[in-house]
C-alpha positions in Angstrom: -19.3 -5.7 5.6 -19.1 -6.1 1.8 -15.3 -5.9 1.7 -14.9 -8.7 4.3 -17.5 -10.9 2.4 -15.6 -10.4 -0.8 -12.2 -11.2 0.8 -13.8 -14.4 2.2 -15.2 -15.3 -1.2 -11.8 -14.9 -2.8 -10.1 -17.0 -0.2 -12.9 -19.6 -0.4 -12.7 -19.9 -4.2 -8.9 -20.3 -4.0 -9.4 -23.6 -2.1 -12.5 -24.9 -3.9 -13.6 -23.5 -7.3 -16.7 -25.7 -7.2 -18.2 -23.9 -4.2 -21.8 -22.9 -4.9 -23.6 -19.6 -4.4 -25.9 -21.4 -2.0 -22.9 -22.6 0.1 -21.4 -19.1 0.1 -24.7 -17.6 1.3 -25.0 -20.2 4.1 -21.4 -19.7 5.2 -21.6 -15.9 5.1 -25.1 -15.8 6.6 -26.5 -13.6 3.8 -28.9 -14.0 1.0 -28.0 -15.7 -2.3 -28.8 -12.4 -4.0 -26.2 -10.7 -1.9 -23.6 -13.3 -2.9 -24.6 -12.8 -6.6 -24.0 -9.1 -6.3 -20.6 -9.7 -4.6 -19.6 -12.1 -7.4 -20.8 -9.6 -10.0 -18.6 -6.9 -8.5 -15.6 -9.2 -8.2 -16.1 -10.2 -11.9 -16.4 -6.6 -13.0 -13.1 -5.9 -11.1 -11.6 -8.8 -13.0 -10.8 -10.8 -9.9 -12.9 -13.8 -10.7 -14.3 -15.6 -13.7 -17.7 -17.4 -13.4 -18.3 -20.5 -15.5 -21.4 -22.7 -15.7 -20.1 -24.9 -12.8 -17.3 -23.1 -11.1 -15.8 -19.8 -9.8 -12.2 -19.2 -10.8 -9.7 -16.6 -9.7 -8.8 -14.8 -13.0 -5.2 -14.0 -12.1 -4.6 -17.3 -10.3 -1.8 -19.8 -10.7 -3.8 -23.0 -10.8 -6.3 -21.4 -8.4 -3.6 -20.0 -6.2 -4.3 -16.6 -4.7 -1.8 -13.8 -5.5 0.2 -12.5 -2.5 -1.4 -9.1 -2.5 -4.8 -10.7 -1.9 -3.7 -13.4 0.5 -2.1 -11.0 2.8 -5.4 -9.3 3.4 -7.3 -12.5 4.2 -7.6 -13.8 7.8 -4.8 -11.5 9.0 -5.6 -11.8 12.7 -5.8 -15.5 12.5 -2.4 -15.7 10.8 -0.9 -13.4 13.4 -2.2 -15.7 16.1 -0.7 -18.8 14.4 2.7 -16.9 14.1 2.7 -16.3 17.8 2.0 -19.9 18.5 4.8 -21.0 16.1 7.3 -18.8 17.8 7.2 -21.1 20.8 9.0 -23.7 18.7 11.8 -21.5 17.5 14.9 -21.8 19.7 18.1 -19.7 19.8 20.9 -20.7 17.5 18.8 -23.3 15.7 18.0 -23.5 11.9 14.4 -23.2 10.9 12.8 -23.6 7.5 9.9 -21.3 6.5 7.6 -22.3 3.6 6.4 -19.5 1.4 3.2 -17.8 2.5 1.6 -14.9 4.3 1.5 -16.8 7.6 5.2 -17.5 7.5 5.7 -13.8 6.7 3.9 -13.0 10.0 6.5 -15.3 11.8 9.3 -13.2 10.2 7.7 -10.0 11.5 7.9 -11.4 15.0 11.2 -13.0 14.6 13.1 -9.9 13.5 12.4 -8.3 16.9 13.7 -11.2 19.0 17.0 -10.7 20.8 18.3 -14.2 19.9 19.5 -15.3 16.5 18.6 -18.2 14.3 19.4 -19.3 10.7 16.3 -19.0 8.5 16.0 -21.0 5.3 13.1 -20.0 3.0 11.7 -20.2 -0.5 9.9 -16.9 0.0 11.5 -13.7 -1.2 9.1 -11.5 0.8 10.0 -13.4 4.0 13.7 -13.0 3.3 13.2 -9.3 2.6 11.4 -8.9 6.0 14.5 -10.1 7.7 17.0 -8.2 5.7 17.8 -5.8 8.6 17.5 -8.3 11.3 20.3 -10.1 13.2 19.4 -13.5 11.7 21.2 -15.4 9.0 18.9 -15.8 6.0 19.4 -18.4 3.2 17.1 -18.2 0.2 16.5 -21.5 -1.7 17.4 -21.1 -5.4 15.0 -21.5 -8.2 12.3 -19.7 -10.2 10.3 -16.9 -8.5 6.6 -17.3 -9.0 5.1 -14.0 -10.2 2.5 -12.3 -8.1 3.2 -14.8 -5.3 6.9 -14.5 -4.5 7.5 -18.2 -3.7 10.5 -20.0 -5.3 10.3 -23.3 -6.9 11.9 -25.6 -9.5 14.8 -28.1 -9.8 17.2 -25.9 -7.9 14.9 -25.6 -5.0 14.5 -29.4 -4.9 18.2 -30.0 -5.1 19.0 -27.9 -2.1 16.1 -29.4 0.0 17.5 -32.8 -0.7 20.8 -31.8 0.8 19.9 -30.0 4.0 18.6 -30.7 7.5 17.0 -28.2 9.9 15.8 -28.2 13.4 12.2 -27.3 12.6 10.2 -26.8 9.4 7.0 -24.7 9.2 5.0 -25.8 6.1 1.8 -24.2 4.8 -0.9 -25.5 2.6 -3.6 -24.2 0.3 -6.2 -26.8 1.3 -6.8 -29.7 3.6 -9.3 -32.3 4.5 -8.9 -34.1 7.8 -9.3 -37.6 6.5 -7.8 -37.0 3.1 -4.7 -35.0 3.9 -3.2 -31.7 2.7 -3.0 -30.4 -0.8 -1.0 -28.0 -3.1 -2.1 -26.4 -6.4 0.6 -28.2 -8.4 2.5 -31.5 -8.4 5.8 -29.6 -8.2 4.8 -27.5 -5.2 3.5 -30.7 -3.4 7.0 -32.2 -3.9 8.7 -29.1 -2.5 6.5 -29.2 0.6 7.1 -32.9 1.2 10.9 -32.3 1.1 10.5 -29.4 3.5 8.8 -31.7 5.9 11.6 -34.3 5.6 14.3 -31.6 6.2 13.0 -30.9 9.7 13.8 -32.9 12.9 10.2 -31.7 13.6 7.7 -30.3 11.1 4.6 -28.3 11.8 1.7 -27.6 9.5 0.7 -23.9 9.8 -2.8 -23.3 8.5 -5.7 -21.0 9.3 -9.2 -22.5 9.7 -10.4 -21.2 6.3 -8.3 -23.9 4.6 -10.1 -26.7 6.3 -12.5 -29.0 4.3 -11.0 -28.0 0.9 -8.9 -29.9 -1.6 -6.5 -28.8 -4.4 -4.9 -30.5 -7.3 -2.0 -32.4 -5.8 -1.8 -34.2 -2.4 1.2 -33.4 -0.3 0.8 -35.9 2.6 -1.4 -37.0 5.5 -1.8 -35.0 8.7 -0.1 -37.8 10.7 3.1 -37.0 8.9 3.5 -33.8 10.8 4.7 -33.3 14.4 1.7 -31.1 14.9 -0.7 -28.6 13.3 -0.7 -24.9 14.3 -4.0 -23.2 13.6 -6.3 -20.4 14.9 -9.2 -20.5 17.3 -12.0 -20.7 14.8 -11.8 -24.5 14.4 -15.0 -26.2 15.6 -14.9 -28.6 18.6 -15.7 -31.6 16.4 -13.0 -30.7 13.9 -10.5 -30.3 16.7 -11.3 -33.8 18.0 -10.9 -35.2 14.5 -7.6 -33.4 14.0 -6.3 -34.6 17.3 -6.8 -38.2 16.1 -4.2 -37.6 13.4 -1.7 -35.2 15.0 -1.0 -32.8 17.8 -3.2 -29.6 17.6 -1.6 -26.4 18.8 
């Protein structure tokens, strides 16, 4: 369906603005003409900008997809990842949730649990999801990123330097198995590194569409995580390669 193709294109471009029409056509199993029509519609809708050698998200923050678009992409995969992540959340513990649509799915599951935890997050939408729950919620201070809802800045970093949690769930915009995981800005990469260090254990939560992409700033290597929680669309060869670096869940 056209809507699914265009959602895929938006998500793909967010991770790699240098992706070509030929690559998109191959990945979507459609003709290059079909991809060109999709790109033309997305451009007419002011969602992307095409240049001579790249495709950019028009309203992106250094190629980061706005929340309203991210929440529509790979939703079933994100729900599966959230279910897997719940196995590592224990009663009365403190967990840290990175900003993102996958961690929001964790919150949707968490609010219906009969046990309680303390949740620390830099995501205002995640915090809002838990507002009527039994859980204690702590929002990291800082500046709210418009259209995304994540919180960043010196205040965020100061708090992360001073806390310890039982388990951290950290997201990423892009990753390459042998190169590591990446964030769209140096500042966001620093925040995510500190989130990892906060946790006695730290899990990377990432859907398969983020594999084989890079972004501006490297966060860390895969081996730095306790494990990676992903969906069931990762190929067998990639699973083997991931398992050489960390535990795959």
